[in-house]
N, CA, C and O atoms as CSV, one atom per row, in Angstrom:
chain,resi,resn,atom,element,x,y,z
A,1,MET,N,N,66.353,115.472,150.159
A,1,MET,CA,C,66.962,116.797,149.972
A,1,MET,C,C,68.617,116.467,150.131
A,1,MET,O,O,69.025,116.093,151.230
A,2,GLN,N,N,69.748,116.651,148.761
A,2,GLN,CA,C,71.126,116.562,149.219
A,2,GLN,C,C,71.909,117.667,149.288
A,2,GLN,O,O,71.656,118.467,148.387
A,3,ILE,N,N,72.584,117.926,149.872
A,3,ILE,CA,C,73.353,119.190,150.043
A,3,ILE,C,C,74.802,118.609,149.942
A,3,ILE,O,O,75.077,117.787,150.815
A,4,ILE,N,N,75.922,118.938,148.887
A,4,ILE,CA,C,77.034,118.764,148.572
A,4,ILE,C,C,77.818,119.614,149.458
A,4,ILE,O,O,77.182,120.609,149.806
A,5,LYS,N,N,79.038,119.537,149.949
A,5,LYS,CA,C,79.786,120.407,150.082
A,5,LYS,C,C,81.079,120.347,149.165
A,5,LYS,O,O,81.911,119.463,149.373
A,6,ALA,N,N,81.224,121.111,148.334
A,6,ALA,CA,C,81.313,121.017,146.617
A,6,ALA,C,C,83.361,121.169,147.313
A,6,ALA,O,O,84.237,120.489,146.778
A,7,LEU,N,N,83.637,122.030,148.346
A,7,LEU,CA,C,85.147,122.274,148.391
A,7,LEU,C,C,85.715,120.868,149.071
A,7,LEU,O,O,86.885,120.486,149.050
A,8,ASN,N,N,84.698,120.269,149.617
A,8,ASN,CA,C,84.964,118.970,150.706
A,8,ASN,C,C,85.268,117.723,149.737
A,8,ASN,O,O,85.889,116.712,150.065
A,9,ALA,N,N,84.590,118.054,148.220
A,9,ALA,CA,C,84.205,116.707,147.757
A,9,ALA,C,C,86.350,116.046,146.673
A,9,ALA,O,O,87.291,116.536,146.048
A,10,PRO,N,N,85.868,114.798,147.183
A,10,PRO,CA,C,86.975,114.109,146.215
A,10,PRO,C,C,87.379,114.397,145.194
A,10,PRO,O,O,86.518,115.087,144.647
A,11,ASP,N,N,88.332,114.259,144.490
A,11,ASP,CA,C,88.465,114.604,143.283
A,11,ASP,C,C,88.635,113.475,142.476
A,11,ASP,O,O,89.506,112.649,142.747
A,12,GLY,N,N,87.791,113.336,141.377
A,12,GLY,CA,C,88.063,112.149,140.003
A,12,GLY,C,C,88.767,112.176,139.061
A,12,GLY,O,O,89.179,113.213,138.542
A,13,PRO,N,N,89.008,111.086,138.705
A,13,PRO,CA,C,89.652,111.087,137.240
A,13,PRO,C,C,89.578,111.753,136.303
A,13,PRO,O,O,88.391,111.887,136.004
A,14,ASN,N,N,90.259,112.296,135.609
A,14,ASN,CA,C,90.141,112.966,134.509
A,14,ASN,C,C,91.371,113.215,133.651
A,14,ASN,O,O,92.417,113.700,134.082
A,15,PRO,N,N,91.108,112.773,132.170
A,15,PRO,CA,C,92.087,113.020,131.266
A,15,PRO,C,C,92.776,114.243,131.309
A,15,PRO,O,O,93.351,114.479,130.246
A,16,HIS,N,N,92.927,115.177,132.251
A,16,HIS,CA,C,93.513,116.421,132.054
A,16,HIS,C,C,94.499,117.030,132.687
A,16,HIS,O,O,95.272,117.931,132.360
A,17,GLY,N,N,94.243,115.924,134.371
A,17,GLY,CA,C,95.545,115.525,135.162
A,17,GLY,C,C,95.111,117.183,136.046
A,17,GLY,O,O,96.088,117.891,136.289
A,18,VAL,N,N,93.840,117.679,136.441
A,18,VAL,CA,C,93.997,118.479,137.044
A,18,VAL,C,C,93.096,118.385,138.387
A,18,VAL,O,O,92.918,117.187,138.605
A,19,SER,N,N,92.555,119.054,139.220
A,19,SER,CA,C,91.610,119.000,140.153
A,19,SER,C,C,90.297,119.415,139.635
A,19,SER,O,O,89.991,120.496,139.131
A,20,ALA,N,N,89.337,118.031,139.911
A,20,ALA,CA,C,88.095,117.814,139.216
A,20,ALA,C,C,87.182,116.956,140.007
A,20,ALA,O,O,87.120,115.727,140.052
A,21,LYS,N,N,86.367,118.015,140.728
A,21,LYS,CA,C,85.479,117.257,141.710
A,21,LYS,C,C,84.413,117.045,140.997
A,21,LYS,O,O,84.013,118.047,140.405
A,22,PRO,N,N,83.487,115.576,140.766
A,22,PRO,CA,C,82.007,115.356,140.262
A,22,PRO,C,C,81.299,115.723,141.076
A,22,PRO,O,O,81.421,115.075,142.116
A,23,LEU,N,N,80.398,116.681,141.115
A,23,LEU,CA,C,79.037,117.082,142.271
A,23,LEU,C,C,77.961,116.367,142.085
A,23,LEU,O,O,77.384,115.943,143.086
A,24,HIS,N,N,77.494,116.097,140.901
A,24,HIS,CA,C,76.228,115.350,140.311
A,24,HIS,C,C,76.154,114.896,139.356
A,24,HIS,O,O,76.915,115.278,138.467
A,25,ALA,N,N,75.620,114.323,139.218
A,25,ALA,CA,C,75.297,112.858,138.120
A,25,ALA,C,C,74.028,112.437,137.823
A,25,ALA,O,O,73.729,111.430,138.465
A,26,SER,N,N,72.938,112.942,136.888
A,26,SER,CA,C,71.995,112.225,136.311
A,26,SER,C,C,71.954,111.785,135.121
A,26,SER,O,O,72.858,111.893,134.293
A,27,GLU,N,N,70.764,111.195,134.947
A,27,GLU,CA,C,70.513,111.228,133.471
A,27,GLU,C,C,70.370,112.234,132.520
A,27,GLU,O,O,70.341,112.011,131.310
A,28,HIS,N,N,70.260,113.567,133.135
A,28,HIS,CA,C,69.697,114.619,132.139
A,28,HIS,C,C,71.065,115.769,132.429
A,28,HIS,O,O,71.259,116.657,131.599
A,29,THR,N,N,72.024,115.641,133.757
A,29,THR,CA,C,73.207,116.591,134.020
A,29,THR,C,C,74.068,116.024,134.649
A,29,THR,O,O,73.910,115.060,135.398
A,30,GLN,N,N,75.336,116.740,134.319
A,30,GLN,CA,C,76.279,116.419,135.133
A,30,GLN,C,C,77.034,117.541,135.354
A,30,GLN,O,O,77.267,118.384,134.487
A,31,VAL,N,N,77.553,117.594,136.863
A,31,VAL,CA,C,78.302,118.747,137.492
A,31,VAL,C,C,79.322,118.812,138.000
A,31,VAL,O,O,79.434,118.220,139.073
A,32,THR,N,N,80.439,119.515,137.482
A,32,THR,CA,C,82.076,119.130,137.760
A,32,THR,C,C,82.570,120.645,138.379
A,32,THR,O,O,82.169,121.722,137.938
A,33,MET,N,N,83.475,120.486,139.433
A,33,MET,CA,C,83.692,121.835,139.671
A,33,MET,C,C,85.397,121.248,139.465
A,33,MET,O,O,85.956,120.271,139.963
A,34,VAL,N,N,85.921,122.348,138.479
A,34,VAL,CA,C,87.602,122.552,138.336
A,34,VAL,C,C,87.936,123.696,138.539
A,34,VAL,O,O,87.418,124.796,138.349
A,35,THR,N,N,89.615,123.046,139.283
A,35,THR,CA,C,90.277,124.292,139.692
A,35,THR,C,C,91.504,123.888,138.982
A,35,THR,O,O,91.940,122.753,138.788
A,36,LEU,N,N,91.996,125.078,138.617
A,36,LEU,CA,C,93.167,124.976,137.712
A,36,LEU,C,C,94.029,126.279,138.384
A,36,LEU,O,O,93.686,127.445,138.576
A,37,ALA,N,N,95.286,125.572,138.650
A,37,ALA,CA,C,96.315,126.354,139.519
A,37,ALA,C,C,96.749,127.261,138.511
A,37,ALA,O,O,96.284,127.272,137.371
A,38,PRO,N,N,97.756,128.121,138.985
A,38,PRO,CA,C,98.007,129.341,137.994
A,38,PRO,C,C,99.467,128.370,136.777
A,38,PRO,O,O,100.474,127.797,137.194
A,39,GLY,N,N,99.066,128.508,135.460
A,39,GLY,CA,C,99.612,127.964,134.954
A,39,GLY,C,C,99.095,126.770,134.026
A,39,GLY,O,O,99.605,126.292,133.012
A,40,GLU,N,N,98.101,126.493,134.596
A,40,GLU,CA,C,97.326,125.262,134.171
A,40,GLU,C,C,96.247,124.946,133.339
A,40,GLU,O,O,95.443,125.878,133.360
A,41,ARG,N,N,95.907,124.078,132.656
A,41,ARG,CA,C,94.942,124.064,131.666
A,41,ARG,C,C,94.201,122.763,131.079
A,41,ARG,O,O,94.834,121.707,131.079
A,42,LEU,N,N,93.026,122.789,130.630
A,42,LEU,CA,C,92.575,121.645,130.314
A,42,LEU,C,C,93.007,121.438,128.537
A,42,LEU,O,O,93.266,122.261,127.659
A,43,ARG,N,N,92.926,119.861,128.547
A,43,ARG,CA,C,94.006,119.756,127.148
A,43,ARG,C,C,92.398,120.079,126.166
A,43,ARG,O,O,91.206,120.145,126.468
A,44,LEU,N,N,93.131,120.203,125.001
A,44,LEU,CA,C,91.966,120.767,123.937
A,44,LEU,C,C,91.015,119.796,123.506
A,44,LEU,O,O,91.500,119.120,122.599
A,45,HIS,N,N,89.583,119.383,123.869
A,45,HIS,CA,C,88.852,117.961,123.716
A,45,HIS,C,C,87.469,118.522,122.975
A,45,HIS,O,O,87.066,119.660,122.736
A,46,LEU,N,N,86.985,117.322,122.748
A,46,LEU,CA,C,85.527,117.285,122.133
A,46,LEU,C,C,84.602,116.932,123.260
A,46,LEU,O,O,85.067,116.178,124.115
A,47,THR,N,N,83.532,117.299,123.383
A,47,THR,CA,C,82.486,116.474,124.175
A,47,THR,C,C,81.343,116.170,123.303
A,47,THR,O,O,81.079,116.894,122.343
A,48,PRO,N,N,80.660,115.136,123.597
A,48,PRO,CA,C,79.370,114.663,122.566
A,48,PRO,C,C,78.298,115.332,123.057
A,48,PRO,O,O,77.209,114.927,122.652
A,49,VAL,N,N,78.300,116.546,124.068
A,49,VAL,CA,C,77.027,117.017,124.750
A,49,VAL,C,C,77.809,118.594,124.482
A,49,VAL,O,O,78.938,119.048,124.297
A,50,ASP,N,N,76.342,119.074,124.602
A,50,ASP,CA,C,76.378,120.668,125.006
A,50,ASP,C,C,77.173,120.857,126.549
A,50,ASP,O,O,77.173,120.067,127.493
A,51,VAL,N,N,77.662,121.843,126.462
A,51,VAL,CA,C,78.380,122.035,127.705
A,51,VAL,C,C,78.497,123.533,128.449
A,51,VAL,O,O,78.876,124.225,127.504
A,52,PHE,N,N,78.417,124.188,129.294
A,52,PHE,CA,C,78.591,125.076,129.866
A,52,PHE,C,C,79.267,125.325,131.063
A,52,PHE,O,O,79.113,124.604,132.049
A,53,PHE,N,N,80.211,126.568,131.037
A,53,PHE,CA,C,81.343,126.945,132.169
A,53,PHE,C,C,81.079,128.059,133.029
A,53,PHE,O,O,81.218,129.154,132.485
A,54,TYR,N,N,80.752,128.061,134.165
A,54,TYR,CA,C,80.446,129.028,135.441
A,54,TYR,C,C,81.774,129.189,135.449
A,54,TYR,O,O,82.699,128.418,135.193
A,55,ILE,N,N,81.719,130.490,135.837
A,55,ILE,CA,C,83.509,130.574,136.718
A,55,ILE,C,C,82.997,131.325,137.924
A,55,ILE,O,O,82.175,132.240,137.996
A,56,LEU,N,N,83.806,130.603,138.998
A,56,LEU,CA,C,83.269,130.951,140.301
A,56,LEU,C,C,84.181,131.673,140.824
A,56,LEU,O,O,83.753,132.528,141.599
A,57,GLU,N,N,85.882,131.614,140.599
A,57,GLU,CA,C,86.535,132.195,141.407
A,57,GLU,C,C,87.711,132.166,140.192
A,57,GLU,O,O,87.837,131.285,139.341
A,58,GLY,N,N,88.691,133.610,140.385
A,58,GLY,CA,C,89.734,133.717,139.615
A,58,GLY,C,C,89.504,134.327,138.158
A,58,GLY,O,O,88.535,135.038,137.890
A,59,SER,N,N,90.164,134.091,137.551
A,59,SER,CA,C,90.227,134.743,135.923
A,59,SER,C,C,91.008,133.919,134.781
A,59,SER,O,O,92.192,133.806,135.099
A,60,GLY,N,N,90.691,133.273,133.480
A,60,GLY,CA,C,91.530,132.287,132.702
A,60,GLY,C,C,90.863,133.395,131.147
A,60,GLY,O,O,90.381,134.511,130.954
A,61,GLU,N,N,91.318,131.979,130.251
A,61,GLU,CA,C,90.941,132.174,128.848
A,61,GLU,C,C,90.611,131.203,128.311
A,61,GLU,O,O,91.310,130.196,128.195
A,62,VAL,N,N,89.295,131.377,127.827
A,62,VAL,CA,C,88.370,129.756,127.192
A,62,VAL,C,C,88.794,130.142,125.668
A,62,VAL,O,O,88.969,131.285,125.245
A,63,GLU,N,N,88.913,128.975,124.971
A,63,GLU,CA,C,88.745,129.006,123.943
A,63,GLU,C,C,87.918,127.825,123.378
A,63,GLU,O,O,87.915,126.659,123.773
A,64,ILE,N,N,87.012,128.549,122.070
A,64,ILE,CA,C,85.899,127.130,121.862
A,64,ILE,C,C,85.960,127.194,120.215
A,64,ILE,O,O,85.505,128.272,119.831
A,65,GLY,N,N,86.235,126.655,119.530
A,65,GLY,CA,C,86.735,126.615,118.228
A,65,GLY,C,C,87.628,127.709,117.773
A,65,GLY,O,O,88.686,127.922,118.366
A,66,SER,N,N,87.399,128.140,117.146
A,66,SER,CA,C,88.801,129.125,116.537
A,66,SER,C,C,88.854,130.647,117.345
A,66,SER,O,O,89.706,131.516,117.159
A,67,GLU,N,N,87.367,130.727,118.562
A,67,GLU,CA,C,87.343,131.881,119.122
A,67,GLU,C,C,88.370,131.936,120.687
A,67,GLU,O,O,89.067,130.965,120.982
A,68,ARG,N,N,88.335,132.860,121.338
A,68,ARG,CA,C,88.810,132.945,122.470
A,68,ARG,C,C,88.531,134.081,123.411
A,68,ARG,O,O,88.036,135.120,122.973
A,69,ALA,N,N,88.759,133.966,124.406
A,69,ALA,CA,C,88.088,135.035,125.383
A,69,ALA,C,C,88.527,134.879,126.597
A,69,ALA,O,O,88.694,133.779,127.125
A,70,ILE,N,N,88.833,136.413,127.339
A,70,ILE,CA,C,89.331,136.278,128.815
A,70,ILE,C,C,87.972,136.271,129.642
A,70,ILE,O,O,87.107,137.102,129.368
A,71,VAL,N,N,87.739,135.135,130.868
A,71,VAL,CA,C,86.840,135.297,131.691
A,71,VAL,C,C,87.391,135.490,132.938
A,71,VAL,O,O,88.540,135.389,133.369
A,72,ALA,N,N,86.278,135.804,133.451
A,72,ALA,CA,C,86.244,136.099,134.776
A,72,ALA,C,C,85.232,135.558,136.169
A,72,ALA,O,O,84.658,134.473,136.067
A,73,CYS,N,N,85.142,136.034,136.894
A,73,CYS,CA,C,84.341,135.478,137.805
A,73,CYS,C,C,82.686,136.175,137.546
A,73,CYS,O,O,82.347,137.351,137.407
A,74,ASP,N,N,81.706,134.640,137.554
A,74,ASP,CA,C,80.262,135.111,137.409
A,74,ASP,C,C,80.037,135.005,135.710
A,74,ASP,O,O,78.924,135.008,135.185
A,75,ASP,N,N,81.213,134.919,135.035
A,75,ASP,CA,C,80.629,134.384,133.410
A,75,ASP,C,C,80.472,133.218,133.586
A,75,ASP,O,O,80.805,132.326,134.365
A,76,LEU,N,N,79.570,133.475,132.215
A,76,LEU,CA,C,78.829,132.008,131.991
A,76,LEU,C,C,79.257,132.054,130.295
A,76,LEU,O,O,79.030,132.960,129.492
A,77,VAL,N,N,79.970,130.710,130.068
A,77,VAL,CA,C,80.666,130.212,128.946
A,77,VAL,C,C,79.680,129.133,128.326
A,77,VAL,O,O,79.382,128.088,128.906
A,78,VAL,N,N,79.244,129.484,127.168
A,78,VAL,CA,C,78.486,128.105,126.163
A,78,VAL,C,C,79.271,127.495,125.438
A,78,VAL,O,O,80.031,128.287,124.879
A,79,SER,N,N,79.512,126.122,125.091
A,79,SER,CA,C,80.520,125.762,124.345
A,79,SER,C,C,79.502,124.334,123.949
A,79,SER,O,O,79.045,123.423,124.639
A,80,PRO,N,N,79.427,124.681,122.460
A,80,PRO,CA,C,78.287,122.998,122.022
A,80,PRO,C,C,78.854,122.299,121.496
A,80,PRO,O,O,79.850,122.537,120.813
A,81,ALA,N,N,78.221,121.011,121.743
A,81,ALA,CA,C,78.857,119.483,121.182
A,81,ALA,C,C,79.593,119.657,120.347
A,81,ALA,O,O,79.543,120.499,119.450
A,82,ARG,N,N,80.685,118.545,120.641
A,82,ARG,CA,C,81.241,118.491,119.647
A,82,ARG,C,C,82.227,119.191,118.586
A,82,ARG,O,O,82.533,118.755,117.476
A,83,VAL,N,N,82.775,120.741,119.382
A,83,VAL,CA,C,83.302,121.862,119.202
A,83,VAL,C,C,84.366,121.653,120.106
A,83,VAL,O,O,84.232,121.523,121.323
A,84,PRO,N,N,85.841,121.614,119.233
A,84,PRO,CA,C,86.817,121.391,120.187
A,84,PRO,C,C,86.997,122.769,121.321
A,84,PRO,O,O,86.854,123.854,120.757
A,85,HIS,N,N,87.232,122.828,122.533
A,85,HIS,CA,C,87.450,123.718,123.648
A,85,HIS,C,C,88.282,123.407,124.539
A,85,HIS,O,O,88.636,122.229,124.544
A,86,ARG,N,N,88.885,124.363,125.609
A,86,ARG,CA,C,89.587,124.457,126.305
A,86,ARG,C,C,89.696,125.502,127.103
A,86,ARG,O,O,89.534,126.627,126.631
A,87,VAL,N,N,90.019,125.302,128.587
A,87,VAL,CA,C,89.943,126.135,129.279
A,87,VAL,C,C,91.461,126.493,129.862
A,87,VAL,O,O,92.179,125.511,130.048
A,88,MET,N,N,91.996,127.742,130.155
A,88,MET,CA,C,93.390,127.894,130.652
A,88,MET,C,C,93.424,129.176,131.806
A,88,MET,O,O,92.630,130.094,132.013
A,89,ASN,N,N,94.696,128.805,132.441
A,89,ASN,CA,C,94.801,129.721,133.637
A,89,ASN,C,C,96.596,130.483,133.497
A,89,ASN,O,O,97.689,130.134,133.942
A,90,PRO,N,N,96.251,131.324,132.880
A,90,PRO,CA,C,97.622,131.693,132.614
A,90,PRO,C,C,98.192,132.746,133.574
A,90,PRO,O,O,99.298,133.285,133.548
A,91,GLY,N,N,97.238,132.896,134.369
A,91,GLY,CA,C,97.418,134.086,135.408
A,91,GLY,C,C,98.062,133.552,136.828
A,91,GLY,O,O,98.617,132.464,136.670
A,92,THR,N,N,98.113,133.970,137.953
A,92,THR,CA,C,99.090,133.771,138.757
A,92,THR,C,C,98.252,133.484,140.254
A,92,THR,O,O,98.839,133.363,141.329
A,93,ALA,N,N,96.745,133.405,140.076
A,93,ALA,CA,C,96.072,133.047,140.972
A,93,ALA,C,C,95.119,131.607,140.995
A,93,ALA,O,O,95.229,131.204,139.837
A,94,PRO,N,N,94.439,130.854,141.567
A,94,PRO,CA,C,93.567,129.735,141.166
A,94,PRO,C,C,92.541,130.222,140.212
A,94,PRO,O,O,92.265,131.421,140.244
A,95,MET,N,N,92.057,129.591,139.529
A,95,MET,CA,C,90.433,129.667,138.548
A,95,MET,C,C,90.208,128.317,138.972
A,95,MET,O,O,90.936,127.324,138.969
A,96,ARG,N,N,88.483,128.610,139.505
A,96,ARG,CA,C,87.367,127.749,139.673
A,96,ARG,C,C,86.493,127.494,138.671
A,96,ARG,O,O,87.021,127.709,137.580
A,97,PHE,N,N,85.758,127.252,138.620
A,97,PHE,CA,C,84.493,126.991,137.617
A,97,PHE,C,C,83.930,125.777,137.739
A,97,PHE,O,O,84.589,124.804,138.105
A,98,LEU,N,N,82.767,125.719,137.468
A,98,LEU,CA,C,81.726,124.633,137.157
A,98,LEU,C,C,81.629,124.187,135.616
A,98,LEU,O,O,81.503,125.137,134.844
A,99,VAL,N,N,81.655,123.248,135.187
A,99,VAL,CA,C,81.627,122.496,133.833
A,99,VAL,C,C,79.971,121.717,134.089
A,99,VAL,O,O,79.793,120.832,134.926
A,100,VAL,N,N,79.072,122.168,133.347
A,100,VAL,CA,C,77.313,121.539,133.220
A,100,VAL,C,C,77.461,121.086,132.026
A,100,VAL,O,O,78.015,121.715,131.125
A,101,LYS,N,N,76.729,119.379,131.867
A,101,LYS,CA,C,76.889,119.157,130.588
A,101,LYS,C,C,75.643,118.548,130.853
A,101,LYS,O,O,75.289,118.071,131.931
A,102,THR,N,N,74.821,118.608,129.504
A,102,THR,CA,C,73.665,118.421,129.520
A,102,THR,C,C,73.324,117.919,127.980
A,102,THR,O,O,73.825,118.670,127.143
A,103,PRO,N,N,72.823,117.173,127.608
A,103,PRO,CA,C,72.277,116.105,128.683
A,103,PRO,C,C,73.402,115.428,129.199
A,103,PRO,O,O,74.556,115.669,128.844
A,104,ALA,N,N,73.004,114.398,130.216
A,104,ALA,CA,C,74.662,113.321,130.716
A,104,ALA,C,C,75.489,113.050,129.727
A,104,ALA,O,O,75.241,113.084,128.522
A,105,GLN,N,N,76.372,112.809,130.201
A,105,GLN,CA,C,77.585,112.404,128.936
A,105,GLN,C,C,77.485,110.868,128.772
A,105,GLN,O,O,77.721,110.040,129.651
A,106,GLN,N,N,77.096,110.625,127.494
A,106,GLN,CA,C,77.150,109.088,127.498
A,106,GLN,C,C,78.400,108.342,126.588
A,106,GLN,O,O,78.379,107.112,126.546
A,107,GLU,N,N,79.340,108.975,125.960
A,107,GLU,CA,C,80.143,108.907,124.945
A,107,GLU,C,C,81.188,109.262,125.926
A,107,GLU,O,O,80.806,109.805,126.963
A,108,GLN,N,N,82.465,109.038,125.758
A,108,GLN,CA,C,83.554,109.383,126.145
A,108,GLN,C,C,83.904,110.751,125.751
A,108,GLN,O,O,83.239,111.089,124.772
A,109,THR,N,N,84.654,111.597,126.134
A,109,THR,CA,C,85.442,113.002,125.983
A,109,THR,C,C,86.664,112.587,124.798
A,109,THR,O,O,87.319,111.557,124.956
A,110,ARG,N,N,86.901,113.512,123.584
A,110,ARG,CA,C,88.149,113.071,122.829
A,110,ARG,C,C,88.857,114.145,123.247
A,110,ARG,O,O,88.551,115.332,123.359
A,111,ILE,N,N,89.996,113.456,123.490
A,111,ILE,CA,C,91.251,114.408,123.527
A,111,ILE,C,C,91.618,114.196,122.356
A,111,ILE,O,O,91.785,113.147,121.733
A,112,LEU,N,N,91.838,116.154,121.856
A,112,LEU,CA,C,92.671,116.140,120.537
A,112,LEU,C,C,94.376,116.366,120.704
A,112,LEU,O,O,95.099,116.367,119.707
């Protein structure tokens, strides 16, 4: 058994310049916990695999393709592979969410 204290995990490098803590990686799945401070956002990008976001804390806005939606704690958002997407926190409180990629990403994320 492996237990990871997610809030204590170190931040990993990412092209968005935000707090992103890699929590798990295998050939099947990658899990990262992202925290966006008020006003922060992920850059518009494409991933080569399916992704879902699970909102742990706070609220924000998600853009996937031509669609935008307000999301909040306990929402799960599905983003298909190779569709431009980003998550934004226009609010006044931190927003924390899990990013789950399946299968594990082998190609680089493409920033648009």
